[in-house]
C-alpha positions in Angstrom: 10.6 21.4 -22.4 8.4 22.0 -19.4 4.6 21.9 -20.5 1.9 24.2 -19.1 -1.0 22.5 -17.4 -4.1 24.4 -18.6 -8.0 23.5 -18.8 -11.0 24.5 -20.3 -14.8 23.8 -19.7 -16.8 22.1 -22.4 -20.7 21.5 -21.9 -20.3 21.8 -18.1 -17.1 19.4 -17.6 -13.6 20.4 -17.2 -10.9 19.4 -19.6 -7.2 19.4 -18.6 -4.4 19.4 -21.0 -0.7 19.9 -21.1 0.5 22.5 -23.6 4.1 22.5 -24.6 3.8 25.7 -26.5 6.3 27.2 -28.6 6.2 28.5 -32.3 6.1 25.1 -34.0 3.1 23.5 -36.0 0.4 22.1 -33.7 -0.2 18.4 -33.0 -2.9 17.3 -30.8 -2.0 14.0 -28.8 -4.9 11.6 -27.6 -3.9 8.9 -25.2 -5.5 5.4 -24.7 -7.8 4.0 -21.8 -6.1 4.4 -18.5 -3.7 7.1 -19.9 -3.5 10.8 -19.4 -1.8 13.8 -21.4 1.6 12.9 -19.8 1.8 9.8 -21.6 3.1 11.7 -24.6 5.7 14.0 -22.6 8.7 11.8 -24.0 7.5 12.1 -27.7 6.7 16.1 -27.1 10.3 16.5 -26.0 11.6 14.6 -28.9 9.7 16.6 -31.5 10.0 20.0 -30.0 10.5 23.0 -30.9 9.5 22.3 -34.4 6.2 20.8 -33.0 3.9 22.3 -30.6 2.3 19.4 -28.5 -1.0 19.8 -26.9 -1.7 16.6 -24.9 -5.4 16.2 -23.6 -6.5 14.5 -20.4 -9.6 12.8 -22.1 -12.9 12.8 -20.4 -12.6 10.5 -17.1 -9.0 10.4 -17.2 -6.2 12.2 -15.5 -7.1 15.8 -14.3 -10.3 16.2 -16.4 -13.7 15.7 -15.0 -15.6 12.5 -14.9 -18.9 13.2 -17.0 -21.7 10.5 -17.2 -21.3 10.2 -20.9 -18.5 8.3 -22.5 -19.9 8.3 -26.1 -18.1 8.3 -29.2 -19.7 11.8 -29.9 -18.6 13.1 -26.5 -14.9 12.2 -27.0 -14.9 13.8 -30.4 -16.5 16.9 -29.4 -14.1 17.3 -26.5 -11.1 17.3 -28.8 -12.9 19.6 -31.2 -13.6 22.1 -28.4 -10.1 22.1 -27.0 -8.7 22.9 -30.5 -11.4 25.7 -30.9 -10.4 26.8 -27.3 -6.9 27.1 -28.4 -7.6 28.7 -32.1 -5.9 25.8 -33.6 -6.8 24.2 -37.1 -5.0 22.3 -39.6 -3.5 20.2 -36.7 -2.1 16.9 -37.0 -3.9 14.7 -34.6 -2.0 11.4 -32.9 -4.0 9.0 -31.0 -3.2 6.0 -29.1 -5.7 2.9 -28.9 -9.0 4.8 -27.6 -7.4 8.0 -28.8 -6.7 6.6 -32.3 -10.2 6.1 -32.8 -11.1 9.5 -31.5 -8.4 10.9 -33.8 -9.8 9.4 -37.1 -13.6 10.0 -36.0 -12.4 13.8 -35.5 -10.9 14.0 -38.8 -14.1 12.2 -40.4 -16.5 14.7 -38.8 -14.3 17.8 -38.4 -12.1 17.6 -41.6 -11.3 21.3 -41.5 -9.3 20.9 -38.3 -7.2 17.8 -39.3 -4.4 18.1 -41.5 -2.8 14.6 -41.0 -3.5 11.6 -38.7 -1.2 9.4 -36.8 -3.1 6.3 -35.3 -1.3 4.0 -32.9 -2.3 0.4 -32.7 -6.1 0.5 -33.0 -8.4 -0.9 -36.1 -11.4 0.2 -37.9 -13.2 -2.8 -36.1 -12.8 -2.8 -32.1 -13.9 -5.6 -29.8 -12.2 -5.5 -26.4 -13.0 -5.9 -22.7 -11.6 -4.0 -19.8 -13.8 -5.5 -17.0 -10.3 -6.8 -15.7 -9.9 -3.5 -14.2 -13.0 -4.0 -11.8 -10.5 -6.2 -9.8 -8.2 -3.4 -9.0 -8.1 -1.9 -5.5 -9.9 1.4 -5.0 -7.3 2.8 -2.3 -4.2 1.5 -0.7 -2.6 3.0 2.4 0.9 3.5 0.5 2.0 4.0 -3.1 4.0 0.6 -2.8 1.1 -1.5 -1.5 -1.0 0.1 -4.3 1.3 -1.0 -7.0 1.8 -4.5 -5.4 -1.9 -4.9 -5.5 -2.1 -4.1 -9.0 0.1 -6.9 -10.0 1.4 -7.0 -13.5 -0.9 -4.2 -14.4 1.1 -1.8 -12.4 3.7 -1.2 -15.3 1.1 0.2 -17.6 -0.6 2.6 -14.8 2.3 4.4 -13.2 1.2 7.7 -15.0 -2.4 7.3 -13.4 -1.1 6.8 -9.7 -2.2 9.4 -7.4 -2.3 10.1 -3.7 -5.7 11.1 -2.2 -6.9 12.2 1.3 -7.9 8.6 2.1 -4.9 6.9 0.5 -3.4 6.0 -2.9 -5.5 5.3 -5.8 -5.8 5.7 -9.7 -6.9 8.9 -11.5 -9.8 7.1 -13.3 -12.7 5.0 -12.4 -12.2 1.4 -13.9 -16.1 1.4 -14.1 -15.8 4.4 -16.4 -13.2 2.7 -18.4 -15.4 -0.5 -18.9 -18.2 1.9 -20.0 -16.0 3.7 -22.4 -14.7 0.6 -24.0 -18.2 -0.7 -24.4 -19.1 2.3 -26.5 -15.8 2.3 -28.3 -16.4 -1.3 -29.6 -18.0 -1.7 -33.0 -17.3 -1.1 -36.7 -16.0 2.1 -37.3 -14.9 1.7 -41.1 -17.1 4.4 -42.4 -15.2 7.0 -40.2 -11.9 5.5 -41.2 -12.4 5.8 -45.0 -14.3 9.1 -44.6 -11.2 11.3 -44.9 -8.3 11.3 -47.3 -5.6 13.4 -45.3 -2.4 11.9 -45.0 -2.4 9.2 -42.4 0.3 7.0 -40.6 -0.9 3.7 -39.0 1.6 2.3 -36.3 1.2 -1.1 -35.2 3.3 -3.4 -32.8 4.1 -6.4 -34.4 3.1 -8.4 -30.9 0.0 -6.3 -30.7 -3.2 -8.3 -29.4 -5.4 -5.3 -30.4 -4.6 -4.7 -34.2 -4.0 -7.8 -36.3 -1.6 -7.7 -39.2 -4.7 -8.5 -41.4 -6.7 -5.7 -40.5 -3.8 -3.0 -40.6 -3.0 -4.0 -44.0 -6.7 -3.8 -45.1 -6.9 -0.3 -43.4 -4.1 1.0 -45.3 -5.0 -0.6 -48.7 -8.4 0.8 -48.5 -7.6 4.3 -47.5 -5.9 6.7 -49.8 -2.7 8.5 -48.7 -2.1 6.1 -45.8 0.9 4.0 -44.8 1.7 1.4 -42.3 4.8 1.3 -40.0 5.3 -1.7 -37.6 7.7 -1.9 -34.8 8.5 -5.1 -32.6 6.4 -4.2 -29.6 3.1 -4.9 -28.1 0.1 -2.6 -27.9 1.7 0.3 -26.3 4.5 1.1 -28.9 5.0 4.7 -27.6 6.1 3.1 -24.4 7.7 -0.2 -25.4 9.9 1.4 -27.8 10.0 5.2 -27.2 13.0 6.1 -29.4 11.7 3.9 -32.5 8.1 5.4 -31.9 9.5 9.2 -32.0 11.6 8.4 -35.1 8.6 7.0 -36.8 6.5 9.8 -36.0 9.2 12.2 -36.8 9.7 10.7 -40.3 6.1 10.9 -41.0 5.7 14.5 -39.9 8.8 15.5 -42.1 7.1 14.0 -45.1 4.1 16.3 -44.7 
């Protein structure tokens, strides 16, 4: 399956996305910080053609524009606007980390758009710091040198590596990511509990982002919600793509 790269403009900024097309039921996929739509290419290929995956490059990521605003409202309204642009509703929304909060806040604030939720390794309470990214190089002469300077972080950033006129760099600004995370931090229980559509919470058992205790509380307090745990860290979709796809498919088949 080869996705089509398309874009729409929302309140003056361009949002790029990958649309895998086809006659399947719609699924909107929202990546985490440092990611982009192509994060979900392997999943889209596993789910097609029964599911039409639309994978958004969220604001400040990938091929989308960098607005000054990284607020909760900004992210949520971007997702709603892309669905409106495509004429889609009754959509399953899947999100990892940042994208997971955006997914359940979209369901809370635009319930008519969301049929079901899949939230990957993020809680109803968020407290993290991405300032370590400020030490990453802005440019390097070659791709190999950039990856070397990124050190152990390189494994998580390969999708975001780009060649520019002045060298190799990342498809996002680390300062934007820090600002975005600061606005993501907080207590979001009201949004998590606002909806009752079917939901799947996926947690990596070695995650340092979502604790087992919070995951179980999220599932116990929200109706029609189940928990799946896989033996990975925070990036379940990347660490165990086959297990992640099977878990997502089983949930989708149950709808």
